[in-house]
Every structure is written in C-alpha cells, then in structure tokens.
C-alpha positions as CSV (number, residue, x, y, z in Angstrom):
1,M,-26.1,-78.4,-42.0
2,V,-29.1,-77.0,-40.3
3,L,-32.4,-79.0,-40.8
4,R,-34.8,-77.2,-38.4
5,D,-35.0,-74.5,-35.7
6,F,-37.4,-73.9,-33.0
7,K,-38.0,-71.0,-30.6
8,Y,-37.0,-71.7,-27.0
9,R,-38.0,-69.5,-24.1
10,D,-37.7,-65.8,-24.5
11,S,-34.6,-65.4,-26.8
12,S,-33.0,-68.7,-27.3
13,K,-33.6,-71.4,-29.9
14,I,-33.0,-75.1,-30.5
15,C,-31.7,-76.3,-33.8
16,L,-31.5,-79.7,-35.4
17,L,-28.2,-80.2,-37.3
18,L,-27.0,-83.0,-39.6
19,T,-23.3,-83.4,-38.7
20,R,-20.6,-85.5,-40.4
21,E,-19.4,-87.3,-37.3
22,Y,-22.5,-87.7,-35.2
23,G,-25.5,-87.6,-37.6
24,Q,-28.5,-85.7,-36.2
25,V,-27.7,-83.6,-33.2
26,S,-29.9,-81.1,-31.4
27,V,-28.2,-77.9,-30.0
28,I,-29.4,-75.0,-28.0
29,L,-28.2,-71.5,-29.0
30,K,-28.6,-69.3,-25.9
31,G,-29.7,-65.9,-27.0
32,G,-29.9,-67.1,-30.5
33,R,-33.0,-64.9,-31.3
34,N,-31.5,-61.8,-29.9
35,P,-30.9,-59.3,-32.7
36,K,-27.5,-58.6,-31.2
37,N,-26.4,-62.2,-31.4
38,R,-24.6,-62.5,-34.7
39,S,-24.8,-66.3,-34.6
40,G,-28.5,-66.5,-34.6
41,S,-29.0,-65.9,-38.3
42,I,-26.3,-68.3,-39.2
43,F,-28.3,-71.2,-37.6
44,S,-31.1,-71.1,-40.2
45,P,-32.5,-74.1,-42.0
46,G,-30.5,-75.1,-45.2
47,N,-27.2,-73.2,-44.1
48,V,-24.0,-75.1,-44.1
49,I,-22.0,-74.0,-41.1
50,D,-18.9,-74.7,-39.1
51,V,-19.7,-74.9,-35.4
52,V,-18.0,-75.9,-32.2
53,L,-20.2,-78.3,-30.1
54,Y,-19.8,-78.9,-26.5
55,K,-21.1,-82.4,-26.5
56,K,-21.9,-84.6,-23.5
57,A,-23.3,-88.2,-23.8
58,T,-25.4,-87.6,-20.7
59,R,-27.7,-84.8,-22.4
60,D,-29.9,-84.9,-25.4
61,I,-29.5,-81.3,-26.4
62,Q,-25.9,-80.1,-26.9
63,L,-24.4,-76.6,-26.5
64,A,-23.2,-74.8,-29.6
65,S,-20.8,-71.8,-30.1
66,E,-18.2,-70.2,-32.3
67,A,-20.3,-70.7,-35.5
68,S,-19.4,-69.5,-38.9
69,L,-21.4,-69.6,-42.1
70,V,-19.9,-71.7,-45.0
71,V,-22.7,-71.3,-47.5
72,S,-26.3,-70.4,-47.6
73,P,-28.5,-71.2,-50.7
74,L,-30.9,-68.2,-49.8
75,S,-28.5,-65.5,-49.0
76,E,-27.6,-64.0,-52.4
77,S,-30.6,-64.4,-54.5
78,P,-33.5,-65.8,-52.6
79,D,-36.5,-67.0,-54.5
80,L,-39.5,-69.1,-53.9
81,E,-38.7,-72.0,-56.1
82,R,-35.3,-72.5,-54.8
83,F,-36.8,-72.3,-51.3
84,S,-39.2,-74.9,-52.3
85,V,-36.5,-77.4,-53.3
86,L,-34.4,-76.7,-50.5
87,Y,-37.3,-77.2,-47.9
88,Q,-38.0,-80.6,-49.5
89,V,-34.4,-81.6,-49.6
90,I,-33.7,-80.8,-45.9
91,D,-37.0,-82.3,-44.8
92,L,-36.2,-85.5,-46.7
93,A,-32.8,-85.6,-45.1
94,R,-34.2,-85.0,-41.6
95,H,-36.5,-88.1,-42.1
96,A,-33.8,-90.2,-43.5
97,S,-31.2,-89.7,-40.7
98,T,-31.4,-90.6,-37.2
99,H,-30.3,-89.1,-33.8
100,E,-26.5,-89.4,-33.4
101,E,-26.0,-92.0,-36.0
102,K,-23.2,-91.3,-38.4
103,N,-24.1,-91.3,-42.0
104,I,-21.4,-89.9,-44.2
105,P,-23.0,-90.9,-47.5
106,L,-26.1,-89.0,-46.6
107,F,-24.2,-86.0,-45.3
108,T,-22.2,-85.8,-48.5
109,L,-25.3,-86.1,-50.6
110,L,-27.0,-83.2,-48.8
111,S,-23.9,-81.0,-48.8
112,T,-23.5,-81.6,-52.5
113,T,-27.2,-80.9,-53.2
114,I,-27.0,-77.6,-51.2
115,D,-23.9,-76.6,-53.2
116,R,-25.8,-77.2,-56.4
117,L,-28.7,-75.1,-55.2
118,C,-26.2,-72.2,-54.5
119,C,-24.6,-72.4,-57.8
120,S,-27.8,-72.9,-60.0
121,R,-29.8,-69.7,-61.0
122,Q,-32.7,-71.7,-62.5
123,N,-34.0,-75.2,-63.1
124,Y,-34.0,-76.2,-59.3
125,Q,-36.4,-79.2,-59.8
126,P,-33.9,-81.4,-61.7
127,I,-31.6,-80.9,-58.7
128,L,-34.4,-82.2,-56.5
129,A,-34.8,-85.2,-58.9
130,W,-31.1,-85.8,-58.8
131,F,-31.1,-85.7,-55.0
132,L,-34.0,-88.1,-54.7
133,L,-32.4,-90.7,-57.1
134,R,-29.3,-90.7,-54.9
135,L,-31.2,-90.7,-51.7
136,V,-32.8,-93.9,-52.5
137,G,-29.3,-95.4,-53.2
138,V,-28.1,-94.1,-49.9
139,L,-30.9,-95.7,-48.2
140,G,-30.2,-99.0,-50.0
141,F,-33.1,-99.1,-52.4
142,N,-31.3,-98.4,-55.6
143,L,-33.4,-98.5,-58.9
144,S,-32.8,-101.2,-61.4
145,L,-32.7,-99.6,-64.8
146,D,-31.3,-101.9,-67.3
147,R,-33.7,-104.9,-67.7
148,C,-37.3,-105.8,-67.3
149,I,-37.8,-107.1,-63.8
150,F,-39.9,-110.0,-65.1
151,S,-38.6,-111.1,-68.5
152,K,-35.0,-109.9,-68.0
153,T,-35.2,-108.2,-71.5
154,D,-32.9,-105.2,-72.1
155,L,-35.2,-102.2,-71.7
156,S,-33.4,-99.7,-74.1
157,T,-33.4,-102.3,-76.9
158,E,-37.1,-102.9,-76.5
159,I,-38.0,-99.2,-76.2
160,C,-36.3,-98.6,-79.6
161,E,-37.5,-101.7,-81.4
162,R,-41.2,-101.4,-80.2
163,S,-41.4,-97.6,-80.1
164,L,-42.8,-97.9,-76.6
165,P,-44.6,-95.0,-75.2
166,E,-44.5,-96.1,-71.6
167,L,-43.1,-98.7,-69.1
168,L,-44.3,-100.0,-65.9
169,F,-42.6,-99.1,-62.5
170,V,-42.7,-101.7,-59.8
171,H,-42.6,-100.0,-56.5
172,D,-41.9,-103.0,-54.4
173,S,-38.6,-103.7,-56.1
174,G,-37.7,-100.3,-57.5
175,A,-37.4,-101.8,-61.1
176,F,-39.1,-101.2,-64.6
177,A,-41.0,-103.7,-66.6
178,L,-42.2,-103.9,-70.0
179,P,-45.9,-103.6,-70.8
180,G,-47.5,-107.0,-71.2
181,S,-45.1,-108.7,-68.8
182,A,-46.3,-111.4,-66.6
183,I,-47.2,-109.5,-63.5
184,V,-47.2,-111.0,-60.0
185,N,-50.5,-110.2,-58.2
186,G,-50.4,-108.0,-55.1
187,I,-47.5,-105.7,-56.1
188,S,-47.7,-102.1,-56.7
189,I,-47.3,-101.1,-60.4
190,Q,-47.4,-97.7,-62.1
191,A,-47.4,-96.8,-65.7
192,V,-44.6,-94.4,-66.5
193,P,-43.8,-92.6,-69.7
194,V,-40.7,-93.6,-71.5
195,S,-39.5,-90.0,-71.3
196,C,-39.5,-90.3,-67.4
197,Y,-37.5,-93.6,-67.6
198,L,-35.0,-91.9,-70.0
199,F,-34.6,-88.8,-67.7
200,I,-33.9,-91.1,-64.6
201,R,-31.3,-92.9,-66.7
202,A,-29.7,-89.6,-67.5
203,L,-29.8,-88.7,-63.8
204,S,-28.2,-91.9,-62.9
205,T,-25.0,-91.2,-64.9
206,T,-24.7,-87.5,-63.7
207,G,-22.0,-87.0,-61.3
208,N,-21.0,-83.5,-60.2
209,A,-21.8,-82.0,-63.6
210,S,-25.0,-80.1,-64.3
211,C,-28.3,-82.0,-64.2
212,P,-29.6,-83.1,-67.7
213,E,-32.3,-81.0,-69.3
214,A,-36.0,-82.3,-69.5
215,P,-39.4,-80.7,-70.0
216,P,-40.9,-79.4,-66.6
217,E,-43.7,-82.0,-66.7
218,T,-41.1,-84.9,-67.0
219,V,-39.1,-83.6,-64.1
220,S,-42.2,-83.1,-62.0
221,A,-43.4,-86.6,-62.8
222,V,-40.0,-88.1,-62.0
223,C,-39.9,-86.3,-58.6
224,S,-43.5,-87.5,-57.8
225,L,-42.4,-91.1,-58.7
226,L,-39.3,-91.0,-56.6
227,Q,-41.0,-89.5,-53.6
228,A,-43.7,-92.2,-53.8
229,Y,-41.0,-94.8,-53.9
230,C,-39.2,-93.3,-50.9
231,A,-42.4,-93.2,-49.0
232,R,-43.1,-96.9,-49.6
233,H,-39.7,-97.9,-48.2
234,L,-39.1,-95.3,-45.6
235,D,-41.3,-95.6,-42.7
236,R,-40.4,-92.1,-41.5
237,M,-40.9,-90.5,-44.7
238,P,-43.2,-87.2,-44.5
239,H,-46.5,-87.2,-46.0
240,R,-46.5,-86.0,-49.7
241,K,-48.9,-83.1,-48.7
242,H,-46.3,-82.0,-46.2
243,L,-43.7,-81.8,-49.0
244,E,-45.9,-80.0,-51.5
245,I,-46.9,-76.9,-49.4
246,V,-44.4,-74.6,-50.8
247,T,-44.5,-76.1,-54.3
248,Q,-48.3,-75.2,-54.4
249,L,-47.6,-71.6,-53.5
250,I,-45.3,-71.3,-56.5
251,S,-48.1,-72.5,-58.9
252,S,-50.9,-70.4,-57.4
C-alpha cells in the first residue's frame, strides 16, 4: 500500500510503501512523473498495488517495476470526506510502522480499512473510528471495556441501574471508570458520554460487517478520543492538527 510519494529530480519520484513482508519500504520510480509512464499514477497514496521490488540490503531506497493496481479508494467516485479519512488512516499507519520491520497485523488492518473505504458510499467517519480502535489493539494498547478500572464493577450493569449520562476514560490504562470512583492522583482522565462508550463497544464486536450506526457527533467524539489515546502511547504519532487539516476543509 502506498503511504506517501515525493518528487525526485526532473521526472522521477520516491514512494513509501507498506509491504506485507518487509514493513515500510522506500522505492524509487524512475520516470514516474512522466505522463507517458503508466506506472506513475499507480503509485499514489492510498492505492493498493502489486509490485516487483528489486531489493538489496545495501541500499535504503529500492527499485520498483512491473506494478499493477489492485484497488484505489479514490478512482471511481472521489470525494473530499473519503479523502479525509483515507489521509488520516494512511498517515496513522505510516507513523505506527517502521522501516523494514514486518507487521502483518498492521498490514492486514490497513488493507481491510482501504477495502471498506472502497465499498462504502457514505458514512466514512465510522470506518475511521473502527480503524483507530483496532490500531490501538495492533499496537498493544487494547481498551478495557467491561469493568470499572478502579472498582471492578460491571460497567453495563451500572449504566442501566444508575442511568449514567457519562463515564470516565483513563488514558494511562485505556480503561473506563465510573463517576465517583476513587481516582489515583496524577493520571489523565476524561469525561466521556455513555453514548460514546456504547459506540466503542459496538465497534469492538464488529468484524468485517458494516460499521454500527451512530450520530455524527458521537462518531467524531470517539475518533478524537481514540486519536488522543494513540498520541499518548505512540511517540511517533502525528500531531492532531496535522490529522485534522482535510477534515477542517470539509466543514468550512
């Protein structure tokens, strides 16, 4: 999958790929910006491609040729909202992966997410939330959703019995807590509407089926929560402003 591309010299370009077997790989496409080069447009960010790599351990940038397009989320019906989600997804995958370090779970997650973006004609933001929730799992920071992190009380039972409007999210441990729990000093806690918690639970049980429905404000709040949680635990996470550039264009 193509993560980024850069202009190089007069007509070539360098692309950053996420590969199944080698993790991140930088490749040079000689003449890739030449209009007569049919492979040039294939190496566009977000595209899933089949490509032959001439790989040598002694060089940092590999040679690529004989590429073919498998799928492109923007080719058939491009729109700004889909591009916004695609941009954020591939940028997060770029920061979560490392140079020539195999990571099949991350590769599979990104591939599945791009497939979802290709199949969907609307409601792209829930796909972003679905990706973020599984990304934290791939990185080893799974959320704890069943019991209060402090009292160990079942959260679903307490929500029903007490008609709770909100819970607390503990960023340090990726767990939820009941309001009024004995809180340890010095940890990062955020109040979260119960609707967000329920949407996260629904996302956690969604496999390859369609993402669950939720109001746009709930989906947006969950995406923000999961991005902030990623940023806390992933040193190489891009700044939130960097991820929100295209989203701001949509709302303007």
